[in-house]
C-alpha positions as CSV (number, residue, x, y, z in Angstrom):
1,X,-12.4,-9.8,-12.8
2,X,-10.7,-11.6,-9.7
3,X,-9.1,-9.3,-7.6
4,X,-6.6,-11.6,-5.7
5,X,-3.3,-11.0,-5.9
6,X,-0.7,-13.7,-4.8
7,X,1.2,-10.7,-3.1
8,X,-0.5,-12.2,-0.2
9,X,2.3,-15.2,-0.3
10,X,4.6,-14.0,2.4
11,X,6.8,-15.5,4.8
12,X,7.5,-14.8,8.8
13,X,10.9,-15.7,9.6
14,X,10.3,-16.2,13.1
15,X,13.1,-18.8,14.4
16,X,15.7,-19.1,17.2
17,X,19.3,-18.3,16.9
18,X,21.2,-20.6,14.4
19,X,22.2,-23.2,16.6
20,X,23.3,-26.6,14.7
21,X,20.5,-29.4,15.4
22,X,20.2,-33.0,14.0
23,X,22.4,-34.6,11.6
24,X,24.4,-35.7,14.1
25,X,25.8,-31.8,14.7
26,X,26.3,-30.5,18.2
27,X,25.0,-27.9,19.9
28,X,27.2,-25.0,17.7
29,X,26.6,-22.1,15.5
30,X,25.7,-22.6,12.1
31,X,26.4,-19.5,9.7
32,X,24.6,-21.6,6.4
33,X,21.4,-21.8,8.2
34,X,21.3,-17.6,8.8
35,X,22.4,-17.5,5.3
36,X,19.6,-20.0,4.4
37,X,17.1,-17.3,6.1
38,X,18.8,-14.7,3.9
39,X,18.3,-16.5,0.6
40,X,14.5,-16.8,2.0
41,X,14.1,-13.4,2.9
42,X,15.7,-11.3,0.1
43,X,13.3,-12.7,-2.6
44,X,10.2,-12.2,-0.6
45,X,10.7,-8.1,0.1
46,X,12.2,-7.9,-3.7
47,X,9.2,-9.9,-5.1
48,X,6.7,-7.5,-2.6
49,X,8.5,-4.4,-4.2
50,X,7.9,-5.5,-7.8
51,X,11.3,-6.6,-9.1
52,X,11.2,-8.2,-12.5
53,X,12.3,-11.8,-12.6
54,X,11.4,-13.2,-8.8
55,X,8.1,-14.0,-9.5
56,X,8.2,-17.0,-7.2
57,X,9.7,-15.0,-4.3
58,X,6.5,-16.1,-2.0
59,X,8.2,-19.2,-1.6
60,X,10.4,-17.8,1.5
61,X,7.5,-18.7,3.5
62,X,8.0,-22.3,3.1
63,X,11.8,-21.9,3.4
64,X,11.3,-20.3,7.0
65,X,8.6,-22.6,8.1
66,X,11.4,-25.4,7.1
67,X,13.8,-23.5,9.0
68,X,11.8,-22.6,12.1
69,X,10.5,-26.4,12.4
70,X,14.0,-27.9,12.2
71,X,15.4,-25.4,14.9
72,X,12.5,-25.1,17.5
73,X,11.7,-28.9,16.8
74,X,15.4,-29.6,17.9
75,X,15.6,-27.6,21.1
76,X,12.5,-29.1,22.1
77,X,13.7,-32.4,21.7
78,X,17.0,-32.1,22.6
79,X,15.8,-30.8,26.0
80,X,13.3,-33.6,26.1
81,X,16.1,-36.3,25.8
82,X,18.1,-34.2,28.5
83,X,15.5,-34.0,31.3
84,X,15.3,-30.2,30.8
85,X,11.9,-29.9,29.0
86,X,9.6,-26.8,30.2
87,X,6.5,-25.8,28.6
88,X,6.8,-22.5,30.0
89,X,10.8,-21.7,29.4
90,X,9.6,-22.5,25.7
91,X,7.2,-19.8,25.8
92,X,9.1,-17.4,27.4
93,X,12.0,-18.1,24.3
94,X,8.9,-17.3,22.1
95,X,7.9,-14.2,23.8
96,X,11.5,-13.1,23.9
97,X,12.0,-13.8,20.4
98,X,8.8,-12.0,18.9
99,X,7.1,-9.7,20.9
100,X,9.7,-6.8,21.2
101,X,10.2,-6.8,18.0
102,X,6.6,-7.1,17.0
103,X,5.5,-4.2,19.5
104,X,7.5,-1.9,18.4
105,X,6.2,-2.3,14.7
106,X,2.9,-2.4,15.6
107,X,2.9,1.1,17.5
108,X,5.1,2.5,14.7
109,X,2.5,1.5,12.2
110,X,-0.3,2.8,13.9
111,X,0.9,6.0,14.1
112,X,2.0,6.0,10.6
113,X,-0.9,4.9,8.9
114,X,-3.1,6.7,11.5
115,X,-2.0,10.3,9.4
116,X,-2.4,8.7,5.7
117,X,-5.3,6.1,5.9
118,X,-9.1,7.0,5.2
119,X,-11.2,5.8,8.1
120,X,-12.4,2.5,6.0
121,X,-8.6,1.1,5.6
122,X,-7.9,2.3,9.2
123,X,-10.9,0.4,10.5
124,X,-9.7,-2.8,8.8
125,X,-5.9,-2.2,10.1
126,X,-7.4,-1.9,13.9
127,X,-8.9,-5.2,13.2
128,X,-6.0,-6.6,11.6
129,X,-3.9,-5.6,14.8
130,X,-6.0,-7.1,17.0
131,X,-5.7,-10.2,14.9
132,X,-2.2,-10.1,15.1
133,X,-1.8,-10.4,18.8
134,X,-3.7,-13.1,19.2
135,X,-1.8,-15.1,16.6
136,X,-5.1,-15.3,14.4
137,X,-4.4,-12.9,11.4
138,X,-4.1,-16.2,9.0
139,X,-8.1,-16.6,10.2
140,X,-9.1,-13.4,10.0
141,X,-8.0,-12.5,6.6
142,X,-9.3,-15.9,5.3
143,X,-12.6,-14.4,6.3
144,X,-12.5,-10.9,5.2
145,X,-11.7,-12.0,1.6
146,X,-13.9,-11.1,-1.3
147,X,-14.1,-9.5,-4.6
148,X,-14.7,-6.0,-2.7
149,X,-12.3,-6.4,0.0
150,X,-9.1,-4.4,0.2
151,X,-6.6,-5.4,-2.5
152,X,-3.3,-7.4,-0.7
153,X,-1.1,-4.3,-1.5
154,X,-3.3,-2.1,0.5
155,X,-3.0,-4.4,3.8
156,X,-0.4,-3.3,6.3
157,X,-0.1,-6.5,8.2
158,X,-1.3,-9.0,5.5
159,X,2.2,-10.4,5.8
160,X,1.3,-11.6,9.7
161,X,-0.6,-14.7,8.3
162,X,2.2,-16.5,8.5
163,X,3.1,-15.4,12.3
164,X,-0.3,-16.9,12.9
165,X,0.6,-20.2,11.1
166,X,3.7,-20.7,13.0
167,X,2.6,-20.0,16.7
168,X,-1.0,-22.1,16.0
169,X,1.7,-24.8,15.2
170,X,3.8,-23.9,18.3
171,X,0.6,-23.8,20.6
172,X,-0.2,-27.7,20.4
173,X,2.8,-29.6,18.7
174,X,5.2,-29.1,22.1
175,X,2.5,-30.9,23.5
176,X,2.2,-33.7,20.8
177,X,6.2,-34.3,20.6
178,X,6.1,-34.6,24.6
179,X,3.0,-37.2,24.6
180,X,4.7,-39.3,21.9
181,X,8.6,-38.8,23.1
182,X,8.4,-41.4,25.3
183,X,6.9,-44.1,22.9
184,X,9.1,-46.8,21.2
185,X,11.1,-44.8,18.2
186,X,9.5,-46.5,15.7
187,X,5.7,-45.1,17.4
188,X,7.0,-41.7,17.6
189,X,8.5,-41.6,14.1
190,X,5.1,-43.1,12.7
191,X,3.2,-40.3,14.5
192,X,5.3,-37.3,13.1
193,X,5.3,-39.0,9.4
194,X,1.5,-39.7,9.7
195,X,1.0,-36.0,10.4
196,X,3.5,-34.8,7.6
197,X,1.3,-36.8,4.8
198,X,-2.1,-36.3,6.2
199,X,-1.2,-32.7,6.1
200,X,0.6,-33.1,2.8
201,X,-2.9,-34.7,1.0
202,X,-5.1,-32.1,2.4
203,X,-3.1,-29.0,1.5
204,X,-3.1,-30.8,-2.2
205,X,-7.2,-31.1,-2.1
206,X,-7.5,-28.3,-1.1
207,X,-5.3,-26.7,-3.4
208,X,-7.5,-28.1,-5.8
209,X,-11.2,-27.1,-4.4
210,X,-10.6,-24.1,-2.3
211,X,-7.2,-22.5,-2.6
212,X,-7.7,-19.7,-0.1
213,X,-8.1,-22.7,2.3
214,X,-4.9,-24.3,1.5
215,X,-2.9,-20.9,1.8
216,X,-4.5,-20.0,5.1
217,X,-5.2,-23.3,7.1
218,X,-2.5,-24.1,9.9
219,X,-3.8,-27.9,8.8
220,X,-2.7,-27.3,5.3
221,X,0.4,-25.7,6.1
222,X,1.2,-28.4,9.1
223,X,3.6,-30.4,7.1
224,X,6.0,-27.8,6.0
225,X,7.0,-27.3,9.5
226,X,7.0,-30.8,10.0
227,X,9.4,-31.3,7.2
228,X,12.1,-29.6,9.6
229,X,10.8,-31.1,13.0
230,X,11.6,-34.5,10.8
231,X,14.5,-33.8,10.2
232,X,16.0,-32.5,13.7
233,X,14.5,-35.5,15.4
234,X,16.4,-37.7,13.3
235,X,13.4,-39.6,11.6
236,X,15.4,-39.2,8.2
237,X,18.8,-41.2,8.4
238,X,21.6,-38.6,7.9
239,X,23.8,-38.9,4.7
240,X,27.5,-40.4,5.4
241,X,28.9,-40.4,2.0
242,X,30.4,-37.2,1.0
243,X,29.8,-36.9,-2.5
244,X,25.9,-37.7,-2.4
245,X,25.9,-34.7,0.5
246,X,27.4,-32.6,-1.6
247,X,25.1,-33.5,-4.7
248,X,22.1,-33.4,-2.5
249,X,23.1,-29.9,-1.1
250,X,23.1,-28.4,-4.2
251,X,20.1,-29.9,-5.9
252,X,18.4,-28.6,-2.9
253,X,19.9,-25.0,-3.1
254,X,19.3,-25.0,-7.3
255,X,15.4,-26.0,-5.9
256,X,14.8,-23.3,-4.0
257,X,16.3,-20.5,-6.8
258,X,14.5,-22.4,-9.7
259,X,11.1,-21.6,-7.5
260,X,11.8,-18.3,-7.1
261,X,12.4,-17.7,-10.7
262,X,9.9,-19.7,-12.1
263,X,7.0,-20.2,-9.9
264,X,4.2,-17.1,-10.3
265,X,0.7,-16.0,-9.5
266,X,-1.1,-19.0,-11.7
267,X,1.2,-21.7,-9.7
268,X,-1.1,-23.9,-7.9
269,X,0.1,-23.6,-4.1
270,X,0.9,-24.6,-1.9
271,X,-0.1,-28.5,-2.1
272,X,2.7,-30.4,-4.4
273,X,4.3,-27.1,-5.8
274,X,5.6,-26.7,-2.3
275,X,7.6,-29.6,-1.6
276,X,10.6,-28.2,-4.3
277,X,11.5,-25.4,-1.9
278,X,10.4,-27.4,1.4
279,X,12.5,-30.3,0.2
280,X,15.0,-28.1,-1.3
281,X,15.6,-26.2,2.3
282,X,15.6,-29.6,3.6
283,X,18.2,-30.9,2.0
284,X,20.6,-28.3,2.9
285,X,19.6,-28.5,6.4
286,X,20.2,-32.0,6.4
287,X,23.2,-32.0,4.4
288,X,25.5,-29.4,6.1
289,X,27.6,-29.7,9.7
290,X,28.9,-27.6,11.7
291,X,32.3,-29.0,11.0
292,X,31.5,-29.6,7.6
293,X,30.1,-27.5,5.3
294,X,29.3,-28.5,1.6
295,X,29.9,-26.3,-1.0
296,X,26.1,-25.2,-1.1
297,X,26.9,-24.7,2.8
298,X,29.8,-22.5,2.5
299,X,27.9,-20.5,-0.5
300,X,25.4,-19.5,2.1
301,X,27.8,-19.0,5.0
302,X,29.0,-15.9,3.2
303,X,29.3,-13.0,5.8
304,X,26.9,-10.9,3.9
305,X,24.2,-13.3,3.8
306,X,25.0,-14.6,7.4
307,X,24.6,-10.9,8.4
308,X,21.1,-10.5,6.7
309,X,20.0,-13.9,8.0
310,X,20.6,-12.5,11.1
311,X,18.0,-9.5,11.1
312,X,16.1,-11.6,8.6
313,X,12.8,-11.3,11.4
314,X,13.0,-7.7,11.7
315,X,13.4,-7.5,8.0
316,X,10.1,-9.3,7.5
317,X,8.1,-7.8,9.7
318,X,8.7,-4.4,8.9
319,X,9.2,-4.6,5.5
320,X,5.4,-5.2,3.9
321,X,4.2,-2.2,6.0
322,X,7.0,0.2,4.5
323,X,6.1,-1.2,1.0
324,X,2.5,-0.7,1.6
325,X,2.6,3.0,3.1
326,X,4.9,4.4,0.6
327,X,2.6,2.7,-2.4
328,X,-0.7,4.0,-0.3
329,X,1.0,7.2,0.1
330,X,1.8,8.0,-3.8
331,X,-0.8,6.2,-5.2
332,X,1.1,4.9,-8.1
333,X,4.2,2.6,-9.3
334,X,7.4,3.5,-7.6
335,X,10.3,5.3,-9.9
336,X,14.0,3.4,-9.5
337,X,14.9,6.3,-7.2
338,X,12.1,5.7,-5.3
339,X,12.1,1.8,-4.7
340,X,15.8,2.3,-4.2
341,X,15.0,4.5,-0.9
342,X,12.2,2.4,0.2
343,X,15.0,-0.3,0.5
344,X,17.1,1.6,2.1
345,X,14.1,3.1,4.8
346,X,13.2,-0.7,5.1
347,X,16.7,-1.9,5.8
348,X,17.6,1.0,8.5
349,X,13.8,0.6,10.4
350,X,14.9,-3.2,10.4
351,X,18.7,-3.0,11.7
352,X,17.5,-0.5,14.5
353,X,14.6,-2.4,15.3
354,X,16.7,-5.6,15.5
355,X,20.0,-3.8,17.3
356,X,17.8,-1.5,19.9
357,X,14.8,-3.8,20.7
358,X,14.8,-7.3,19.7
359,X,18.6,-8.2,20.5
360,X,18.6,-6.3,24.1
361,X,15.6,-8.2,25.0
362,X,16.6,-11.8,23.8
363,X,19.6,-11.3,26.1
364,X,18.8,-13.9,29.5
365,X,20.4,-10.6,31.3
366,X,16.5,-9.3,30.7
367,X,14.9,-10.7,33.8
368,X,11.4,-12.7,33.0
369,X,9.4,-10.4,35.3
370,X,10.7,-7.3,33.3
371,X,10.6,-8.9,29.9
372,X,6.6,-9.8,30.8
373,X,6.1,-6.2,31.8
374,X,7.7,-4.6,29.3
375,X,5.6,-6.5,26.6
376,X,2.4,-6.4,28.6
377,X,2.6,-3.1,28.9
378,X,3.2,-2.7,24.9
379,X,0.7,-4.9,24.4
380,X,-1.9,-3.1,26.3
381,X,-1.4,0.3,24.8
382,X,-1.3,-1.4,21.2
383,X,-4.9,-3.2,22.1
384,X,-6.1,0.2,23.2
385,X,-5.3,2.2,20.3
386,X,-6.5,-0.7,17.8
387,X,-10.1,-0.6,19.9
388,X,-10.4,2.9,19.7
389,X,-9.4,2.8,16.1
390,X,-11.9,0.0,15.8
391,X,-14.5,1.4,18.0
392,X,-14.5,4.7,16.1
393,X,-14.8,2.6,12.8
394,X,-11.3,4.7,11.5
395,X,-11.0,7.9,13.6
396,X,-13.0,10.1,11.1
397,X,-12.9,13.2,13.9
398,X,-9.2,13.4,12.2
399,X,-10.3,15.5,9.3
400,X,-12.0,18.5,8.8
401,X,-15.8,18.2,7.1
402,X,-14.7,18.6,3.8
403,X,-11.7,16.2,3.8
404,X,-13.8,13.7,5.6
405,X,-16.8,13.8,3.2
406,X,-13.9,12.4,0.3
407,X,-12.6,10.3,2.6
408,X,-16.1,8.6,3.3
409,X,-16.4,8.3,0.0
410,X,-15.3,4.6,0.6
411,X,-18.4,3.6,2.2
412,X,-20.5,5.3,-0.7
413,X,-21.4,1.9,-2.3
414,X,-24.6,0.3,-3.7
415,X,-26.6,-0.4,-0.1
416,X,-27.9,-4.1,-1.3
417,X,-24.7,-5.3,-2.9
418,X,-25.0,-7.9,0.0
419,X,-28.6,-8.9,-1.2
420,X,-28.6,-9.0,-4.8
421,X,-24.9,-9.5,-5.9
422,X,-24.2,-13.2,-6.9
423,X,-27.9,-15.0,-6.7
424,X,-27.5,-18.6,-6.8
425,X,-28.6,-20.6,-9.5
426,X,-31.2,-22.0,-7.5
427,X,-32.2,-18.5,-6.5
428,X,-32.5,-17.3,-10.3
429,X,-34.1,-20.7,-11.0
430,X,-36.8,-20.1,-8.8
431,X,-37.1,-16.1,-9.5
432,X,-35.8,-15.1,-6.2
433,X,-33.8,-11.9,-7.9
434,X,-33.6,-8.2,-6.6
435,X,-36.5,-5.7,-8.2
436,X,-36.3,-2.3,-9.1
437,X,-39.0,0.5,-10.0
438,X,-42.6,0.4,-9.2
439,X,-43.9,-2.9,-8.4
440,X,-45.6,-4.8,-11.4
441,X,-43.9,-7.8,-14.0
442,X,-40.5,-6.6,-15.2
443,X,-40.2,-4.8,-18.4
444,X,-36.4,-4.8,-18.3
445,X,-33.8,-6.9,-17.1
446,X,-29.9,-5.9,-16.1
447,X,-27.1,-8.8,-16.0
448,X,-24.0,-6.9,-15.3
449,X,-20.4,-7.7,-13.4
450,X,-19.6,-5.3,-10.5
451,X,-19.9,-2.1,-12.6
452,X,-23.3,-3.2,-12.6
453,X,-24.0,-3.5,-9.2
454,X,-21.6,-0.2,-8.7
455,X,-24.3,1.9,-11.0
456,X,-27.6,-0.1,-9.8
457,X,-28.5,2.7,-7.5
458,X,-28.7,5.1,-10.6
459,X,-30.6,2.4,-12.4
460,X,-32.9,2.2,-9.2
461,X,-33.9,5.7,-9.6
462,X,-34.0,6.1,-13.0
463,X,-36.7,2.7,-12.7
464,X,-38.6,4.6,-10.0
465,X,-38.5,7.9,-12.0
466,X,-39.9,6.8,-15.0
467,X,-42.6,4.2,-13.7
468,X,-40.9,1.0,-15.3
469,X,-40.2,-2.3,-13.3
470,X,-37.3,-4.0,-13.7
471,X,-35.3,-7.1,-12.6
472,X,-31.4,-6.9,-11.9
473,X,-28.7,-9.6,-11.3
474,X,-25.2,-8.7,-11.0
475,X,-22.1,-11.1,-10.9
476,X,-19.0,-9.3,-9.2
477,X,-15.9,-10.9,-10.8
478,X,-17.3,-12.1,-13.3
479,X,-17.8,-11.6,-17.3
480,X,-21.9,-11.4,-17.5
481,X,-21.4,-13.3,-20.8
482,X,-23.2,-16.9,-21.4
483,X,-21.0,-19.9,-22.2
484,X,-17.5,-18.0,-20.9
485,X,-15.4,-19.3,-18.1
486,X,-13.4,-17.4,-16.0
487,X,-9.9,-18.2,-14.5
488,X,-11.8,-18.9,-11.2
489,X,-14.3,-21.1,-13.0
490,X,-17.2,-20.2,-11.0
491,X,-19.0,-17.8,-12.9
492,X,-20.9,-19.6,-15.7
493,X,-23.6,-21.9,-14.2
494,X,-25.3,-18.4,-12.6
495,X,-24.1,-16.2,-15.4
496,X,-26.4,-19.0,-17.7
497,X,-29.4,-18.9,-15.2
498,X,-29.6,-15.0,-15.3
499,X,-30.3,-15.5,-18.9
500,X,-32.6,-18.6,-18.6
501,X,-34.6,-16.5,-15.9
502,X,-35.1,-13.8,-19.0
503,X,-36.1,-16.0,-21.5
504,X,-38.8,-17.4,-19.1
505,X,-40.2,-14.0,-18.6
506,X,-42.0,-12.8,-21.8
507,X,-42.8,-9.2,-20.0
508,X,-38.9,-7.9,-20.4
509,X,-38.4,-6.2,-23.4
510,X,-35.1,-4.6,-22.9
511,X,-31.8,-6.3,-21.2
512,X,-28.9,-3.9,-20.4
513,X,-26.0,-5.5,-20.3
514,X,-22.6,-3.8,-18.1
515,X,-19.3,-5.1,-18.1
516,X,-16.0,-4.0,-17.6
517,X,-15.4,-4.6,-21.3
518,X,-11.9,-3.1,-21.8
519,X,-10.4,-5.4,-19.3
520,X,-12.3,-8.4,-20.1
521,X,-11.0,-7.7,-23.9
522,X,-7.7,-7.1,-22.8
523,X,-7.1,-9.6,-20.3
524,X,-5.5,-6.7,-18.1
525,X,-7.0,-5.2,-15.2
526,X,-6.1,-1.3,-15.3
527,X,-6.7,0.6,-11.8
528,X,-4.2,1.7,-8.9
529,X,-2.5,-2.1,-9.1
530,X,-2.8,-3.7,-12.7
531,X,-3.1,-7.3,-13.0
532,X,-2.4,-9.0,-16.4
533,X,-3.1,-12.8,-17.5
534,X,-7.0,-12.8,-16.8
535,X,-7.6,-15.0,-19.7
536,X,-11.5,-16.3,-20.6
537,X,-12.3,-19.1,-22.8
538,X,-15.6,-20.6,-23.8
539,X,-16.4,-23.7,-26.2
540,X,-14.5,-22.7,-28.7
541,X,-11.1,-21.2,-27.4
542,X,-7.7,-23.4,-28.2
543,X,-5.5,-21.0,-26.3
544,X,-5.4,-18.5,-24.3
545,X,-4.0,-14.8,-24.8
546,X,-5.0,-11.0,-25.6
547,X,-6.6,-11.8,-29.2
548,X,-8.4,-14.6,-28.1
549,X,-9.9,-13.0,-25.2
550,X,-11.6,-10.2,-27.7
551,X,-12.8,-12.8,-29.7
552,X,-14.5,-14.8,-26.4
553,X,-16.0,-11.5,-25.8
554,X,-17.4,-11.0,-29.1
555,X,-18.4,-14.6,-29.2
556,X,-20.0,-14.0,-25.4
557,X,-21.5,-10.7,-27.0
558,X,-23.4,-12.8,-29.6
559,X,-24.7,-15.2,-27.5
560,X,-26.0,-12.6,-25.1
561,X,-27.9,-10.8,-28.1
562,X,-29.3,-14.5,-28.9
563,X,-29.9,-15.6,-25.3
564,X,-32.0,-12.3,-24.8
565,X,-34.1,-12.5,-27.9
566,X,-36.5,-11.2,-28.5
567,X,-36.1,-8.7,-26.0
568,X,-33.5,-6.0,-27.4
569,X,-30.0,-6.1,-25.7
570,X,-28.4,-3.0,-25.3
571,X,-24.7,-2.8,-24.0
572,X,-23.2,-0.2,-21.4
573,X,-20.1,1.2,-22.4
574,X,-17.7,3.9,-21.5
575,X,-17.1,3.8,-17.8
576,X,-13.6,4.8,-16.7
577,X,-11.1,2.9,-14.7
578,X,-9.0,5.3,-12.8
579,X,-5.6,5.3,-12.0
580,X,-6.3,5.7,-8.5
581,X,-7.9,5.0,-5.6
582,X,-10.2,8.1,-5.5
583,X,-11.2,8.3,-2.0
584,X,-7.7,7.6,-0.5
585,X,-6.0,10.0,-3.5
586,X,-8.7,13.0,-3.1
587,X,-8.0,12.7,0.7
588,X,-4.2,12.7,0.4
589,X,-4.7,15.2,-2.4
590,X,-7.0,17.6,0.5
591,X,-4.8,17.4,3.4
592,X,-1.7,18.0,1.6
593,X,-2.8,20.6,-1.1
594,X,-2.0,18.4,-4.3
595,X,-4.2,18.7,-7.4
596,X,-7.0,16.3,-7.4
597,X,-6.3,13.3,-9.5
598,X,-8.0,12.8,-13.0
599,X,-7.7,10.5,-15.9
600,X,-6.9,12.3,-19.0
601,X,-9.1,11.6,-21.7
602,X,-7.0,10.7,-24.4
603,X,-5.8,7.5,-22.0
604,X,-9.3,6.7,-21.5
605,X,-10.0,6.8,-25.2
606,X,-7.1,4.5,-25.9
607,X,-8.2,2.0,-23.6
608,X,-11.7,1.9,-24.9
609,X,-11.0,1.7,-28.5
610,X,-10.3,-2.0,-28.5
611,X,-13.7,-2.5,-27.0
612,X,-15.4,-0.4,-29.8
613,X,-13.8,-2.7,-32.3
614,X,-15.4,-6.0,-30.4
615,X,-18.8,-4.7,-30.5
616,X,-18.7,-3.1,-34.1
617,X,-17.3,-6.8,-35.2
618,X,-20.6,-8.1,-33.4
619,X,-22.3,-6.0,-35.2
620,X,-21.3,-7.3,-38.4
621,X,-21.9,-10.8,-37.4
622,X,-25.6,-9.9,-36.6
623,X,-25.5,-7.8,-40.3
624,X,-26.8,-4.8,-38.1
625,X,-25.1,-2.3,-35.2
626,X,-25.5,-3.6,-31.7
627,X,-27.4,-1.3,-29.0
628,X,-25.2,0.5,-27.1
629,X,-25.5,3.1,-23.7
630,X,-22.4,5.1,-23.8
631,X,-21.7,6.8,-20.4
632,X,-18.6,8.6,-21.6
633,X,-20.2,12.1,-22.4
634,X,-21.7,11.8,-18.3
635,X,-18.6,11.0,-16.9
636,X,-16.0,12.6,-18.7
637,X,-15.6,15.8,-20.0
638,X,-13.0,17.1,-22.6
639,X,-9.9,16.8,-21.5
640,X,-9.9,14.3,-18.5
641,X,-12.5,12.0,-16.6
642,X,-12.5,13.7,-13.1
643,X,-12.6,12.0,-9.6
644,X,-13.8,14.8,-7.7
645,X,-16.3,17.1,-8.1
646,X,-18.3,20.0,-6.1
647,X,-16.1,18.2,-3.3
648,X,-17.5,14.9,-3.8
649,X,-15.4,11.8,-4.8
650,X,-16.9,9.9,-7.6
651,X,-15.8,6.6,-7.0
652,X,-15.7,4.3,-3.7
653,X,-12.4,3.1,-5.1
654,X,-10.1,2.9,-8.3
655,X,-12.8,1.5,-10.7
656,X,-16.4,1.8,-9.1
657,X,-18.5,4.6,-9.2
658,X,-19.7,5.6,-5.8
659,X,-23.6,5.7,-5.3
660,X,-23.7,9.3,-5.2
661,X,-21.9,9.3,-8.7
662,X,-24.1,6.5,-9.9
663,X,-27.5,8.3,-9.0
664,X,-26.4,11.1,-10.9
665,X,-25.9,9.0,-13.8
666,X,-29.8,8.2,-13.6
667,X,-30.4,10.3,-16.4
668,X,-28.6,8.5,-18.5
669,X,-30.3,5.0,-18.1
670,X,-33.8,6.9,-19.0
671,X,-33.7,6.4,-22.7
672,X,-33.3,3.1,-22.0
673,X,-36.2,3.0,-20.0
674,X,-38.2,4.5,-22.3
675,X,-37.7,1.8,-25.3
676,X,-38.7,-0.8,-22.6
677,X,-42.3,0.8,-21.3
678,X,-43.9,-0.8,-24.6
679,X,-43.9,-4.1,-23.1
680,X,-45.9,-7.0,-24.6
681,X,-49.4,-8.0,-22.7
682,X,-49.3,-10.9,-20.5
683,X,-51.6,-12.4,-18.5
684,X,-51.3,-12.2,-14.9
685,X,-50.6,-15.9,-14.5
686,X,-50.7,-16.5,-10.8
687,X,-48.2,-19.9,-11.7
688,X,-45.7,-17.5,-13.0
689,X,-42.2,-18.0,-11.2
690,X,-41.8,-14.1,-10.9
691,X,-45.6,-13.7,-9.2
692,X,-43.9,-16.0,-6.1
693,X,-40.6,-14.3,-6.1
694,X,-39.0,-13.0,-2.6
695,X,-36.5,-10.6,-4.1
696,X,-36.8,-7.1,-2.6
697,X,-37.7,-4.2,-4.4
698,X,-35.3,-1.4,-4.3
699,X,-37.4,1.9,-3.4
700,X,-34.6,4.9,-2.7
């Protein structure tokens, strides 16, 4: 299953004070702009807190980008017009605006997360601090993505990607603006429109091809800031007809509200979908003036909205770490009362930082030298602490030996995952796969998803002990079934190539099929953070939904049996999906004296029931029972499925067994391997593709 969650879609309200620029306005305060900030930041915070009804709250990023481009470009344009432009003054304003509050947040977060984070998570946090300070967080998080990367809800500084986008924009844009400003007005506007449409086209293309690039790339986000920039320099004519201004403003407000309510994780984003909130924000900025607010502008200028808008930058940078800290500590969804307490904590922290850190350092009464000294000292301190975290790989010395043993289970994973997981179709067609057991032609094959990858150390140990050679092919995040399409659409060819390889190898008499069957059947991920709507389809699908998922899995299992023939197919089932991240929860329980978590056997059985019905349905189609290997007896007790045994965490996260646990389960695979020992007689053909395979043999 695809683990990516769209919680990563957040905003960075990094803007100067709301002076009026463009649209014929003078240099005066515009309360509607602060109200527009509030309209952006409130949905972002509520969306991240999991409040229902705001599935598109992430569009606040686009609204903020437009406001930022509008205000900052307006300042630069006015200074260029007056001959007072100074790049040093520009960056001084950026430092005053961003750095003091950001450094206060980072120092606070270092202390807080050093208390609760296990080394593996703290190590990544330290890396993200350095990326944040260098305004490259968007690039860092893009490079760190992957199926086994931490879930978005557990990355304290994930929201800093948008700050990276903005600062990368302002690293170059002032120079571009300065270079083309002296040219004819038509040429100047033409250059800006070319940049706008080129970026929009790039964003639209990448959304269709590689959505993650479109999300994190500054080139794909440039057009959003350019929307505000075009307004600020007067590239879009003002609207003088009052009824038209009122109508455009109301449409702009409606566009933003509609996207907040109607967009969701399935909306292709940013691309063309981002035009709606961006144009909505642009319409509100363009139609309102200091001396003449529209009806929509007066709504935004409501004092409570203005008050929230004034602290929007502080609210934004503080809210996400507080949410992550709370969820990390509790390891479960928040109750309503806890949610209210968390919101109050966000408001108090953000307002305090705005009042005592941000406002004083933005005052021009603070000399530049003092500003640079304070920010430079703070940045050096944060950097030293971050390097200490990274250099020690998460400060494991914080724990006593027993606690450290639990915490380090996050790293107790399949050691050859990078080599064996997700072999490409070309590798599979050439027979380049990972081998387990002794040397020789394989007698069995294992095809699986991430659960197969997690169990591979146990299968490898069993193969060595039984003297049965085999091959293993895992595809994390994919249904290991032929002719089944995933939401990401990246699995089908590789999985089919695995079955084709088995068909070309007559020495294989048994195939082990391992999958996260309950998640595939239900179309929903269980664990620390649930995910619904993971729909599968095949050539016979005419709709999507839970009922169709069950039928797709049934048809896929039937095709698996047929594709593996004449080899016997055995389906591995009964793997518990825990509700907490086990290394995290076990470490916190050890530290604070809490009871170690465990999944009740009743909930496990309820989750497995639908999978068992699907497997029984496949047996009916085949007119004989399907062979299964049920691990429930080895992984669960009579009343619960434990997460810790003999002081050792049994899982590396909330669902995947640790390497240690997988090796303890090796005996469970012996019956399967015993039945694979009667290998068909095969001539040692030197031209056989597997005789020339470059895959590694695993020796434990």
